[in-house]
C-alpha positions as CSV (number, residue, x, y, z in Angstrom):
1,M,11.5,-76.6,-23.0
2,S,12.5,-77.7,-26.4
3,E,15.9,-77.7,-27.6
4,V,17.2,-74.8,-29.6
5,S,18.4,-75.8,-33.1
6,V,20.7,-73.7,-35.3
7,T,17.9,-73.3,-37.9
8,D,15.5,-71.7,-35.5
9,S,14.3,-68.3,-37.0
10,L,14.7,-65.1,-35.1
11,Q,11.0,-64.9,-35.1
12,G,10.7,-68.3,-33.6
13,L,13.3,-67.3,-31.0
14,Q,11.2,-63.9,-30.4
15,R,8.4,-65.7,-29.7
16,R,10.0,-68.1,-27.2
17,L,11.9,-65.4,-25.7
18,G,8.4,-63.6,-24.9
19,S,7.5,-66.9,-23.1
20,S,10.6,-66.3,-20.8
21,D,12.6,-69.3,-22.6
22,G,16.1,-69.3,-21.2
23,E,17.3,-71.5,-24.1
24,A,15.8,-69.1,-26.6
25,F,17.6,-66.1,-25.1
26,E,21.0,-68.1,-24.9
27,A,20.4,-68.9,-28.7
28,L,19.6,-65.3,-29.3
29,F,23.0,-64.4,-27.5
30,D,25.1,-67.0,-29.5
31,R,23.7,-65.6,-32.8
32,L,23.7,-62.0,-32.3
33,G,26.1,-61.3,-29.2
34,T,29.5,-61.0,-31.5
35,P,27.7,-59.1,-33.8
36,V,26.2,-56.5,-31.2
37,F,29.8,-56.6,-29.6
38,R,31.6,-55.6,-33.0
39,F,28.8,-52.7,-33.4
40,I,29.4,-51.6,-30.1
41,S,33.4,-51.9,-30.2
42,G,33.1,-49.7,-33.4
43,M,31.1,-47.1,-31.5
44,V,33.1,-46.9,-28.3
45,G,36.6,-48.2,-29.3
46,D,37.1,-49.7,-25.9
47,T,37.1,-53.6,-25.9
48,P,36.5,-54.0,-22.0
49,L,33.6,-51.4,-22.2
50,A,32.3,-53.0,-25.5
51,H,31.9,-56.4,-23.6
52,D,30.2,-54.7,-20.7
53,L,27.8,-52.7,-22.8
54,T,26.9,-55.9,-24.8
55,Q,26.1,-57.5,-21.6
56,E,23.7,-54.6,-20.7
57,T,22.0,-54.9,-23.9
58,F,21.2,-58.7,-23.6
59,A,20.2,-57.9,-19.9
60,Q,17.9,-55.3,-21.0
61,L,16.6,-57.6,-23.6
62,W,15.7,-60.0,-21.1
63,E,14.4,-57.8,-18.6
64,G,12.0,-56.2,-21.3
65,R,10.9,-59.8,-22.6
66,D,7.3,-59.4,-21.7
67,R,7.1,-56.6,-24.4
68,I,9.1,-58.5,-27.2
69,D,5.8,-59.6,-29.0
70,D,5.1,-56.1,-30.4
71,V,8.6,-55.9,-31.9
72,D,8.6,-55.9,-35.9
73,S,12.4,-56.7,-36.3
74,L,14.1,-58.5,-33.3
75,Q,17.7,-57.8,-34.8
76,A,16.8,-54.0,-35.3
77,Y,15.4,-53.9,-31.7
78,I,18.5,-55.5,-30.0
79,F,20.9,-53.3,-32.0
80,R,18.7,-50.4,-31.0
81,I,19.1,-51.3,-27.4
82,A,22.7,-51.5,-28.1
83,R,22.9,-48.0,-29.5
84,N,21.1,-46.6,-26.8
85,R,23.1,-48.4,-24.2
86,V,26.5,-46.7,-26.1
87,Y,24.7,-43.3,-25.7
88,D,23.6,-43.6,-22.1
89,H,27.0,-44.3,-21.3
90,R,28.6,-41.3,-23.2
91,R,26.1,-39.2,-21.3
92,K,27.0,-40.5,-18.0
93,E,30.6,-40.3,-19.0
94,R,30.4,-36.6,-19.8
95,R,28.4,-35.9,-16.5
96,R,31.0,-37.5,-14.4
97,R,33.7,-35.5,-16.2
98,S,31.9,-32.1,-15.6
99,Q,31.4,-33.1,-12.1
100,R,35.2,-33.8,-11.7
101,A,36.0,-30.7,-13.4
102,E,33.7,-28.8,-11.2
103,R,35.0,-30.5,-7.8
104,S,38.7,-29.8,-9.1
105,D,37.9,-26.3,-10.2
106,E,40.5,-26.6,-12.9
107,L,39.7,-26.1,-16.5
108,S,40.5,-29.1,-18.7
109,A,42.5,-28.0,-21.7
110,E,43.0,-30.3,-24.6
111,A,46.5,-31.2,-25.6
112,P,47.4,-29.9,-28.7
113,Q,47.0,-32.3,-31.6
114,R,50.1,-33.2,-33.4
115,P,50.5,-32.7,-37.1
116,D,49.8,-35.9,-39.3
117,G,53.1,-37.4,-40.1
118,E,53.8,-39.6,-43.1
119,M,51.5,-42.5,-43.5
120,S,52.8,-45.6,-44.8
121,A,51.0,-48.6,-46.4
122,R,51.6,-50.8,-43.3
123,N,49.5,-48.5,-41.3
124,L,46.6,-48.3,-43.7
125,R,44.3,-50.3,-41.9
126,A,44.9,-48.6,-38.6
127,N,44.3,-45.3,-40.3
128,F,41.0,-46.4,-42.1
129,Q,39.8,-47.3,-38.4
130,E,40.5,-43.9,-37.2
131,W,39.1,-42.4,-40.2
132,I,35.9,-44.6,-39.5
133,E,36.1,-43.2,-36.0
134,D,36.6,-39.6,-36.8
135,L,33.2,-39.7,-39.0
136,P,30.2,-37.9,-37.5
137,E,28.4,-40.1,-35.1
138,R,25.4,-40.9,-37.3
139,Q,27.4,-41.4,-40.4
140,R,29.7,-44.2,-38.5
141,E,26.6,-45.9,-36.9
142,A,25.1,-46.3,-40.4
143,L,27.9,-47.4,-41.9
144,L,29.0,-49.9,-39.2
145,L,25.4,-51.5,-39.2
146,S,25.5,-51.5,-42.7
147,R,28.9,-53.0,-43.6
148,E,29.7,-54.9,-40.6
149,Q,26.4,-56.2,-39.5
150,G,24.9,-56.6,-42.9
151,M,21.7,-54.9,-41.9
152,S,19.4,-53.5,-44.7
153,H,18.6,-49.7,-44.9
154,E,15.1,-50.3,-43.5
155,E,16.7,-52.3,-40.3
156,I,19.2,-49.9,-39.7
157,A,16.4,-46.9,-40.0
158,Q,14.5,-48.8,-37.2
159,V,17.8,-48.8,-35.1
160,M,18.6,-45.4,-35.7
161,D,15.0,-44.0,-35.7
162,V,15.4,-42.3,-39.2
163,S,14.0,-42.9,-42.8
164,P,15.9,-45.3,-45.1
165,N,16.8,-42.2,-47.1
166,T,18.4,-40.8,-44.4
167,V,20.2,-44.0,-43.8
168,N,21.5,-44.1,-47.3
169,N,22.4,-40.4,-47.1
170,H,24.6,-41.2,-44.2
171,I,26.3,-44.2,-45.8
172,V,26.7,-42.1,-49.0
173,K,28.6,-39.2,-47.0
174,A,30.6,-41.6,-44.7
175,M,31.9,-43.7,-48.2
176,S,32.6,-40.1,-49.8
177,T,34.8,-39.2,-46.9
178,L,36.7,-42.3,-46.5
179,R,37.1,-42.6,-50.3
180,D,38.5,-39.0,-50.1
181,R,40.9,-40.0,-47.1
182,V,41.9,-43.1,-49.0
183,N,42.7,-41.0,-52.1
184,H,44.7,-38.5,-50.3
185,Y,46.6,-41.1,-48.8
186,R,47.2,-43.3,-51.4
187,P,45.8,-42.2,-54.7
188,D,47.1,-45.3,-56.5
189,L,44.5,-47.4,-54.6
190,L,41.4,-45.9,-56.1
């Protein structure tokens, strides 16, 4: 097997991965592991879980390497696997919670939410992260893929299985919501 260079294209690595080249797989992980982790972490908000789901994403990529030749955009394909791992995890968690509630025969009541207090400038970053987490799922997903991963609307559309126009709509709505939140918090910033 040949050495993997930093300049290897994703298409080249994709072809090599399809031939079960372990070095190409490692190079893909080195190149995309951190961006995938950040995306998953933004979706789940739990670092250890994000690490686990990132590992599962790349394990699934390796297991499906014989079908990789049919993929148009390897980056979009990997992020789609990551997204599906997050959704699978959420479904399993909902099922577990439901089963625990049935076994314990107790109704789970949500704790009342505390009213928002004064936000200070030093908490803006933390609040902004919370505001992103409060966005509707699809808006948050599109925003994270666009802003944190630098993916194009076409690539995001492949990951989310929607049209590029829908991706744009999600991002515009997310940005509008965040702008409103920031404006309410600190009108002088906008």
